[in-house]
C-alpha positions, 0 to 999 in steps of 0.5 A, a space after each residue: 691707392 688711397 685718396 688723401 684729402 687735405 683740409 683747407 684752412 684760412 688765415 684768421 683775417 679771412 675767416 673774420 671777413 667771412 664771419 663779418 667781424 672785426 679781427 682785432 675784437 676776436 679772442 686771441 685763440 682765433 687770431 693766432 690760429 688757422 680756421 678750417 672750412 669745417 670750423 668756419 661752417 660750424 661758427 656760421 651755423 652755431 656761433 659761440 657766445 663771443 661771435 654772437 656778441 661781436 655781431 650784435 654789439 661790435 666793434 664792426 669792420 668797415 663793410 658792416 659799418 657802411 652797410 648799417 649806415 647805408 653808405 659805401 666804404 668810400 663814403 665812410 672814408 670821406 666822412 672821416 670814419 676809418 676805425 671800427 665802430 660799435 653798434 652804439 656808436 653807429 646808432 649815435 651817428 644815425 641819430 646825429 645824422 651829420 651832413 656827410 652822412 646825409 650826403 653819402 646816403 643820398 649818393 648811395 641811393 642814386 647809385 642803387 637807382 642807376 644800378 637798377 636802371 642799367 639792369 633793366 636796360 640790359 634786360 630789354 636789350 637781351 629780350 630784343 636780341 632773343 626776339 630778333 633771333 627767333 
C-alpha cells in the first residue's frame, strides 16, 4: 500500500487574505489560479517584488486599513471608508485627522481597555478558584 497525499490548495481570495493584500491589486496569474500551502509559505517567507510593493504601498484591504488607522472595520464603515486605500491615502487621513477618525480611535482605545480589564478580572477569578481547590 502506498500513501497518497493530496496537496491542499486555496482560492486566491483566501491566499490574499492570509497575505494581507487586496486581491484586486494582485497580478492576474495570482487571481486566476489556486495557491497551494507550499506556495503560500514560499510567498510569506520570500515575497516577490509585487507582494512587497503591495504590502508597502497598497492598496490595502479594509482589515489592514483599519489596523493602520487604529480603528475597527466597523469604524471604517461608519466613517464612510468602504474601499481599499493606499498607504499614501492612509497617511493623508491620519494627517487630516477628521472628527470620525478621532472618535473611532477613542472608541477603539476604550474597547482595548475593557478587554484588558475583563482579562484581568477572569485571571483573578481563576486564581480564586485554584486557591479554593487547594
